[in-house]
C-alpha positions in Angstrom: -28.6 -24.0 57.9 -26.7 -22.8 61.0 -28.3 -22.9 64.4 -28.2 -19.7 66.5 -27.1 -21.8 69.6 -23.8 -22.7 67.8 -22.9 -19.1 67.1 -20.4 -17.4 69.6 -21.7 -14.4 71.4 -20.8 -11.1 69.9 -18.1 -9.2 71.9 -18.3 -5.6 73.0 -15.5 -4.6 70.6 -14.7 -6.4 67.3 -12.4 -5.6 64.4 -12.2 -7.1 60.9 -8.4 -6.6 60.6 -6.6 -9.9 61.5 -3.7 -7.9 62.9 -5.9 -6.3 65.6 -6.1 -7.7 69.1 -9.9 -7.4 68.8 -10.1 -9.8 65.8 -11.9 -13.1 66.3 -12.0 -15.5 63.4 -14.7 -17.7 64.9 -17.2 -14.9 64.8 -16.5 -14.2 61.1 -17.5 -17.7 60.1 -21.1 -16.2 60.4 -22.4 -13.1 58.8 -22.3 -10.1 61.2 -24.4 -7.0 60.8 -23.9 -3.6 62.4 -26.5 -0.9 63.0 -25.5 2.7 63.8 -28.3 5.0 64.9 -30.9 2.5 63.6 -29.4 2.2 60.1 -27.5 -0.8 58.9 -23.9 -0.1 57.8 -21.9 -2.3 55.5 -18.6 -0.5 55.6 -17.7 -1.0 59.3 -14.1 -2.0 60.0 -14.3 -2.0 63.8 -17.0 -1.2 66.4 -17.4 -0.8 70.2 -20.9 -1.1 71.6 -20.2 0.3 75.1 -18.3 3.4 73.9 -20.8 4.0 71.0 -18.6 4.2 68.0 -17.7 2.5 64.7 -14.7 3.0 62.5 -15.1 3.2 58.7 -12.4 3.4 56.1 -11.9 6.8 54.4 -12.4 7.0 50.6 -8.8 7.6 49.4 -6.5 8.5 52.3 -3.9 5.9 53.4 -1.7 5.7 56.5 2.1 5.3 56.3 1.7 1.5 56.1 -0.6 1.7 53.0 -3.8 0.9 55.0 -6.9 3.0 54.7 -7.3 5.7 57.3 -10.2 4.9 59.7 -12.7 7.5 60.6 -14.6 7.3 63.9 -18.4 7.8 63.7 -20.3 8.0 67.1 -23.8 6.9 67.9 -25.9 4.0 69.1 -24.2 0.8 68.0 -26.0 -2.6 67.6 -24.3 -5.8 66.5 -26.3 -8.8 65.3 -26.0 -12.0 63.3 -27.8 -11.9 59.9 
């Protein structure tokens, strides 16, 4: 069982894409949860708490590199460890 004192603090902005400058592998060793407007989201690719947005992948659209297009959804963002 992991102790909450060994977990790194969650940053203001975090991305699940390893190519992003906001990616942090140490945080993803633990399970991270995101709430947007009080509802938990399981499809979040990137978030920013201070600016109040999350980015989620579109259903079928791809960018020119073959990655899913990210849609920005605004609201109250809360990040937490599960």
